C-alpha positions as CSV (number, residue, x, y, z in Angstrom):
1,M,-22.0,-11.0,-9.6
2,D,-23.3,-9.8,-6.3
3,F,-21.4,-7.2,-4.2
4,T,-23.7,-7.4,-1.2
5,P,-21.4,-7.9,1.8
6,S,-21.6,-11.4,3.2
7,P,-22.7,-11.8,6.9
8,K,-19.1,-12.4,7.8
9,T,-18.0,-9.2,6.0
10,Q,-20.7,-7.2,7.6
11,D,-19.6,-8.4,11.0
12,F,-16.0,-7.4,10.4
13,I,-17.0,-4.0,9.0
14,K,-19.2,-3.3,12.0
15,R,-16.5,-4.4,14.5
16,V,-13.8,-2.4,12.7
17,K,-16.1,0.7,12.7
18,V,-16.7,0.4,16.5
19,F,-13.0,-0.2,17.2
20,M,-11.9,2.8,15.1
21,R,-14.6,5.0,16.8
22,T,-13.8,3.8,20.3
23,H,-10.0,3.4,20.3
24,I,-8.4,5.0,17.3
25,R,-10.3,8.3,16.7
26,P,-9.7,9.6,20.2
27,V,-5.9,9.2,20.0
28,E,-5.0,9.6,16.3
29,K,-4.7,13.4,16.1
30,R,-2.5,13.5,19.2
31,H,-0.5,10.6,17.9
32,W,0.5,12.4,14.7
33,A,0.9,15.7,16.6
34,D,3.5,14.1,18.9
35,I,5.4,12.7,16.0
36,A,5.4,16.1,14.3
37,A,6.5,17.8,17.6
38,A,9.5,15.4,17.9
39,D,10.8,16.9,14.7
40,H,13.2,14.1,13.8
41,G,12.9,14.9,10.1
42,S,15.1,12.6,8.0
43,D,17.1,11.3,11.0
44,W,15.5,7.9,11.0
45,K,17.9,6.6,13.6
46,E,16.0,8.7,16.1
47,W,12.5,7.4,15.1
48,R,10.6,5.6,17.8
49,I,7.5,3.5,18.0
50,S,4.6,4.9,20.0
51,P,3.5,2.7,22.9
52,V,0.0,3.7,22.1
53,V,0.3,1.9,18.7
54,E,1.5,-1.2,20.4
55,E,-1.3,-1.1,22.9
56,L,-3.9,-0.7,20.2
57,K,-2.4,-3.5,18.2
58,A,-2.8,-5.8,21.2
59,K,-6.4,-4.8,21.6
60,A,-7.2,-5.3,17.9
61,R,-5.6,-8.8,18.0
62,A,-7.5,-9.7,21.1
63,E,-10.7,-8.7,19.3
64,G,-9.9,-10.8,16.2
65,L,-9.4,-7.7,14.0
66,W,-6.0,-8.9,12.8
67,N,-4.5,-10.0,9.5
68,M,-7.9,-9.4,7.9
69,F,-6.3,-9.2,4.4
70,L,-5.2,-12.8,4.4
71,P,-7.8,-15.3,3.0
72,D,-6.2,-18.2,4.9
73,E,-8.5,-18.9,7.9
74,A,-5.7,-20.5,9.9
75,L,-3.5,-17.4,9.6
76,G,-5.9,-14.6,8.9
77,A,-9.6,-13.7,8.8
78,G,-10.4,-16.0,5.9
79,L,-11.9,-13.1,3.9
80,S,-11.7,-13.2,0.1
81,T,-10.3,-10.2,-1.8
82,L,-13.8,-8.9,-2.4
83,E,-14.8,-9.3,1.2
84,Y,-11.7,-7.7,2.6
85,A,-12.0,-4.8,0.1
86,L,-15.0,-3.4,2.0
87,V,-13.1,-3.7,5.3
88,A,-10.1,-1.9,3.7
89,E,-12.4,1.0,2.7
90,E,-13.2,1.6,6.4
91,T,-9.5,1.5,7.5
92,G,-8.7,3.9,4.7
93,R,-10.4,6.7,6.7
94,S,-7.4,6.7,9.1
95,F,-3.7,6.7,8.6
96,M,-3.3,4.8,11.8
97,A,-5.8,2.0,11.4
98,P,-4.1,-0.3,8.8
99,E,-1.1,-0.8,11.1
100,I,-3.3,-1.3,14.2
101,F,-5.0,-4.2,12.4
102,N,-1.7,-5.5,11.0
103,C,-3.0,-4.8,7.5
104,N,-0.4,-2.2,6.5
105,A,1.7,-2.0,3.4
106,P,4.3,-3.2,2.5
107,D,3.9,-5.9,5.1
108,T,0.6,-7.2,3.7
109,G,2.2,-7.7,0.2
110,N,5.3,-9.3,1.7
111,M,3.3,-11.6,3.9
112,E,1.2,-12.7,0.9
113,V,4.5,-13.4,-1.0
114,L,5.7,-15.6,1.9
115,W,2.3,-17.2,2.3
116,K,1.9,-18.1,-1.4
117,Y,5.5,-18.7,-2.5
118,G,7.7,-19.0,0.6
119,S,9.3,-22.2,1.8
120,E,8.5,-23.7,5.2
121,H,11.8,-22.4,6.4
122,Q,11.2,-18.8,5.1
123,Q,7.7,-18.8,6.6
124,H,9.0,-19.9,10.0
125,L,11.7,-17.2,10.0
126,W,9.8,-14.3,8.6
127,L,6.1,-14.9,8.0
128,K,5.4,-16.0,11.5
129,P,6.7,-12.9,13.2
130,L,5.2,-10.6,10.6
131,L,1.8,-12.2,11.2
132,A,2.3,-11.7,14.9
133,G,3.1,-8.0,14.3
134,E,6.5,-8.5,16.1
135,I,8.6,-7.2,13.2
136,R,8.1,-5.1,10.0
137,S,9.4,-5.5,6.5
138,V,10.6,-3.7,3.4
139,F,9.9,-4.1,-0.3
140,S,12.9,-3.1,-2.4
141,M,12.2,-2.8,-6.1
142,T,12.4,0.8,-7.5
143,E,15.8,2.0,-8.5
144,P,17.3,5.6,-8.7
145,D,19.3,5.2,-11.9
146,V,16.8,3.8,-14.4
147,A,13.3,4.4,-15.5
148,S,11.6,2.1,-13.1
149,S,8.3,2.2,-14.8
150,D,9.8,-0.6,-16.9
151,A,10.9,-3.2,-14.4
152,T,13.0,-5.0,-17.0
153,N,15.4,-2.0,-16.8
154,M,16.4,-3.1,-13.3
155,E,20.2,-2.9,-12.8
156,A,20.5,-4.5,-9.3
157,T,21.7,-8.1,-9.6
158,A,21.2,-11.3,-7.6
159,I,23.8,-13.8,-8.7
160,V,23.8,-17.4,-7.7
161,D,27.2,-18.4,-6.3
162,G,27.2,-22.0,-5.0
163,N,24.9,-22.2,-2.0
164,S,24.7,-18.5,-1.8
165,I,23.1,-15.6,-3.7
166,V,24.9,-12.3,-3.9
167,V,22.9,-9.1,-4.2
168,N,24.3,-5.8,-5.6
169,G,22.6,-2.6,-6.5
170,K,20.9,0.6,-5.5
171,K,17.2,0.9,-4.5
172,H,15.1,3.8,-3.4
173,W,11.6,4.4,-2.3
174,S,12.0,1.2,-0.2
175,S,8.9,1.5,2.0
176,G,9.2,0.8,5.7
177,L,13.0,1.1,5.6
178,G,13.1,3.6,8.5
179,D,10.9,1.6,10.9
180,P,12.9,0.6,14.0
181,R,11.1,-2.8,13.8
182,A,12.0,-3.5,10.1
183,K,14.1,-6.7,10.0
184,I,13.8,-8.1,6.5
185,A,13.6,-6.8,2.9
186,I,12.3,-8.5,-0.1
187,V,14.7,-7.4,-2.9
188,M,13.9,-7.8,-6.5
189,A,17.0,-8.0,-8.7
190,R,18.2,-9.5,-12.0
191,T,19.4,-13.1,-12.2
192,P,20.5,-13.2,-15.8
193,D,19.7,-16.4,-17.7
194,A,20.5,-16.4,-21.4
195,E,18.2,-19.3,-22.1
196,R,15.1,-17.7,-20.7
197,G,12.9,-14.8,-21.7
198,R,13.1,-11.3,-20.2
199,H,10.3,-12.0,-17.7
200,H,12.3,-14.9,-16.2
201,Q,15.5,-12.9,-15.5
202,H,14.6,-11.6,-12.0
203,S,14.5,-13.0,-8.5
204,M,13.0,-12.0,-5.2
205,V,15.5,-12.4,-2.4
206,L,15.0,-12.2,1.4
207,V,17.7,-10.0,2.7
208,P,17.9,-9.4,6.5
209,L,18.6,-5.7,7.0
210,D,21.5,-6.5,9.4
211,S,23.3,-8.4,6.7
212,P,26.9,-7.2,5.9
213,G,26.8,-4.9,2.9
214,V,23.3,-3.4,3.5
215,E,23.8,0.3,3.6
216,I,20.8,2.6,4.4
217,I,21.7,5.9,2.7
218,R,18.8,8.2,3.6
219,M,15.1,8.5,4.1
220,Q,13.2,10.3,1.2
221,S,10.6,12.9,1.8
222,V,7.2,13.1,0.0
223,F,6.1,16.8,-0.3
224,G,8.4,17.4,2.7
225,E,7.0,14.6,4.8
226,F,9.2,11.6,5.9
227,D,6.4,9.3,7.0
228,E,7.9,8.7,10.4
229,P,8.2,6.1,11.9
230,H,8.0,4.0,8.8
231,G,9.7,5.9,6.0
232,H,10.7,5.4,2.4
233,G,14.4,5.2,1.8
234,E,17.4,4.7,-0.4
235,V,19.4,1.6,0.4
236,H,22.5,0.1,-1.3
237,Y,23.2,-3.6,-1.4
238,N,27.0,-4.0,-1.6
239,N,28.0,-7.7,-2.2
240,V,25.3,-8.8,0.2
241,R,25.7,-12.6,0.5
242,V,22.8,-14.6,1.8
243,P,22.0,-18.3,1.6
244,L,20.4,-19.5,-1.6
245,T,17.5,-20.7,0.5
246,N,16.6,-17.0,0.9
247,V,15.4,-16.9,-2.8
248,V,11.6,-16.9,-2.9
249,K,10.3,-19.8,-4.9
250,A,13.3,-20.0,-7.3
251,P,15.8,-17.9,-9.2
252,G,14.0,-16.2,-12.1
253,A,10.6,-16.3,-10.6
254,G,10.5,-12.6,-9.6
255,F,8.0,-11.4,-12.2
256,E,5.6,-14.3,-11.5
257,I,5.7,-13.5,-7.8
258,A,5.2,-9.8,-8.5
259,Q,2.0,-10.5,-10.4
260,G,0.7,-12.5,-7.4
261,R,1.8,-9.8,-4.9
262,L,0.7,-6.7,-6.6
263,G,-2.9,-7.6,-7.6
264,P,-4.4,-7.8,-4.1
265,G,-2.2,-5.0,-2.9
266,R,-3.6,-2.7,-5.6
267,I,-7.1,-3.6,-4.5
268,H,-6.3,-2.7,-0.9
269,H,-4.7,0.6,-1.9
270,C,-7.7,1.6,-4.1
271,M,-10.3,0.7,-1.4
272,R,-8.3,2.7,1.1
273,C,-8.4,5.6,-1.3
274,I,-12.2,5.3,-1.4
275,G,-12.4,5.3,2.4
276,A,-10.1,8.4,2.4
277,A,-12.4,10.1,-0.2
278,E,-15.5,9.4,1.9
279,E,-13.7,10.9,4.9
280,A,-12.7,14.0,2.9
281,L,-16.3,14.4,1.6
282,E,-17.7,14.3,5.1
283,L,-15.2,16.9,6.2
284,T,-16.2,19.0,3.1
285,I,-19.9,18.9,4.1
286,A,-19.2,19.7,7.7
287,R,-17.0,22.6,6.9
288,G,-19.1,23.9,4.0
289,M,-22.3,24.0,5.9
290,S,-20.9,25.4,9.2
291,R,-19.0,28.4,7.6
292,T,-20.7,31.3,5.9
293,A,-19.5,33.9,3.4
294,F,-21.5,36.6,1.8
295,G,-24.5,35.5,3.8
296,K,-24.6,31.9,2.6
297,P,-23.0,28.6,3.7
298,L,-19.9,27.9,1.7
299,L,-21.4,24.9,0.0
300,N,-24.1,27.2,-1.5
301,L,-21.6,29.4,-3.1
302,G,-20.2,29.1,-6.7
303,G,-20.2,25.6,-8.0
304,N,-19.7,23.9,-4.7
305,R,-22.9,21.9,-4.8
306,E,-22.0,20.6,-8.2
307,R,-18.6,19.6,-7.0
308,L,-20.2,17.8,-4.1
309,A,-22.4,15.8,-6.5
310,E,-19.5,15.1,-8.8
311,A,-17.5,13.7,-5.8
312,R,-20.4,11.4,-4.8
313,I,-20.6,10.1,-8.4
314,A,-16.8,9.6,-8.7
315,I,-16.5,7.8,-5.3
316,D,-19.3,5.4,-6.1
317,Q,-18.0,4.7,-9.6
318,A,-14.5,4.0,-8.2
319,R,-15.9,1.7,-5.5
320,L,-17.9,-0.4,-8.0
321,L,-15.0,-0.6,-10.4
322,T,-12.7,-1.7,-7.6
323,L,-15.2,-4.3,-6.2
324,H,-15.6,-5.7,-9.8
325,A,-11.8,-6.0,-10.0
326,A,-11.7,-7.7,-6.7
327,W,-14.4,-10.2,-7.8
328,K,-12.5,-11.0,-11.0
329,L,-9.3,-11.4,-9.0
330,D,-11.0,-13.9,-6.8
331,T,-12.6,-15.8,-9.6
332,L,-10.1,-15.5,-12.5
333,G,-6.8,-14.9,-10.8
334,P,-4.2,-12.2,-11.5
335,M,-4.0,-12.7,-15.3
336,G,-7.8,-12.7,-15.7
337,A,-8.2,-9.4,-13.7
338,M,-5.1,-7.6,-15.1
339,A,-7.0,-4.9,-17.1
340,D,-9.5,-4.4,-14.3
341,V,-6.7,-4.0,-11.7
342,S,-4.9,-1.6,-13.9
343,A,-8.1,0.4,-14.4
344,I,-8.7,0.9,-10.7
345,K,-5.1,1.8,-10.1
346,V,-5.7,4.8,-12.5
347,V,-9.2,5.7,-11.4
348,A,-9.1,5.5,-7.6
349,P,-6.0,7.7,-6.8
350,Q,-7.1,10.3,-9.4
351,M,-10.6,10.3,-7.9
352,L,-9.1,10.8,-4.4
353,Q,-6.8,13.6,-5.6
354,K,-9.7,15.5,-7.0
355,V,-12.1,15.0,-4.1
356,V,-9.4,16.0,-1.6
357,D,-8.3,19.0,-3.7
358,D,-11.9,20.3,-3.6
359,A,-12.1,19.6,0.1
360,I,-8.9,21.6,0.7
361,Q,-10.4,24.5,-1.2
362,I,-13.4,24.5,1.0
363,H,-11.2,24.5,4.1
364,G,-9.0,27.3,2.9
365,G,-5.6,27.6,4.6
366,T,-6.7,25.0,7.2
367,G,-6.8,22.4,4.5
368,L,-3.1,22.8,3.9
369,S,-2.2,22.3,7.5
370,R,-1.9,19.3,9.9
371,D,-5.2,20.4,11.5
372,T,-7.1,18.0,9.2
373,P,-6.0,14.8,7.4
374,L,-6.6,16.4,4.0
375,A,-3.0,17.3,3.2
376,Q,-1.9,13.7,4.0
377,F,-4.8,12.3,1.9
378,F,-3.5,14.5,-1.0
379,I,0.0,13.1,-0.6
380,Q,-1.4,9.6,-0.5
381,A,-3.4,10.2,-3.8
382,R,-0.5,11.8,-5.7
383,S,2.0,9.2,-4.5
384,L,-0.2,6.3,-5.6
385,R,-0.4,7.6,-9.1
386,L,3.3,6.6,-9.2
387,A,3.5,3.7,-6.7
388,D,2.9,0.2,-8.0
389,G,3.2,1.5,-11.6
390,P,2.5,5.0,-12.9
391,D,-0.8,5.8,-14.5
392,E,0.7,5.7,-18.0
393,V,1.9,2.1,-17.6
394,H,-1.5,0.9,-16.4
395,K,-3.2,2.7,-19.3
396,G,-0.8,0.9,-21.6
397,V,-1.7,-2.4,-20.1
398,I,-5.4,-1.7,-20.6
399,A,-4.9,-0.6,-24.2
400,R,-2.8,-3.7,-25.0
401,I,-5.5,-6.0,-23.7
402,E,-8.2,-4.1,-25.4
403,L,-6.4,-4.2,-28.8
404,A,-5.8,-7.9,-28.4
405,K,-9.5,-8.5,-28.1
406,H,-9.8,-7.1,-31.6
407,G,-7.0,-9.2,-33.1
408,H,-4.2,-6.6,-32.7
409,A,-1.9,-8.6,-30.5
410,K,1.2,-6.4,-31.1
């Protein structure tokens, strides 16, 4: 295997760096400050989209820096998972950048679902406007009343009724739910079938958010932050009836689709973690060498140089592990890369959490404030240790696969 970026990848990385330096960096701090100053809190009905974001999106699209996550050359950049991983690392240095390039979660995963599994009708209605950045979407899977680390615990139902499918249930941490542009949710729910195994009992259903019976209860905060203007919220589906044609692929195919959706998405998350860690490390060095205490630069005090070295080692290890997982995903598919993807999902957020924690310590009280991106990076790291499966579940997957290699299948 060779992780040397292809000429195409190098071109995208170079252009992304220039775009971020020229267009995003100069406005990002002000962008988030304006959102904080508006102080809408949990009242998502008052959330608004910044015209600056829309202007930058138009510029990015005009420069061909658009839908870079999608390997389809007709619809995206035509980059493989491995190639896009290095681009995702660059965008991970900024909280604004992924949306500007139309490479933001949960839209990327939802677009991949529609691209891989959606019908022509579904693609026309929802994939086309998502690819154009005209609307946003929601992924509705986690539930408040069960241990969602085991997705087979799911209580929400999607019951076929003639030419319709009826969705009932409670979901929370539905990402993107508060965005004023959110129009469609992919809802995963149980479609019981006594003749099939437990991994064929769930469906993914496309539910327009203006459907009768969709009730947005609240936005949920993460360490006190509501992630305006996107949000993560609790939503109840009360006898929501949509056409049977809104089922993605087929009733009972939910777990199969989830495997295809989550693999690339986890690669993207992990590479953005690595970009965030690089940004945090640069901030650590700048702060640690420009501030003095007891007659020495901060980085020359205590064990700070050792922590700096440990951060460099950890970032590079996480990057290589993630690139290896991306390569396996490209060559062997989701099942062949399952252990590797689980491994990076454990390693990358933990690495980012440690690097950022040390960076905050160097920055003192400033590191806890909005004056730097460090507090948000910490939230990102800690959240990802739960999102898309908690650390413990991924370790269980790795252990199961490792034991099977040695003849211990159960």
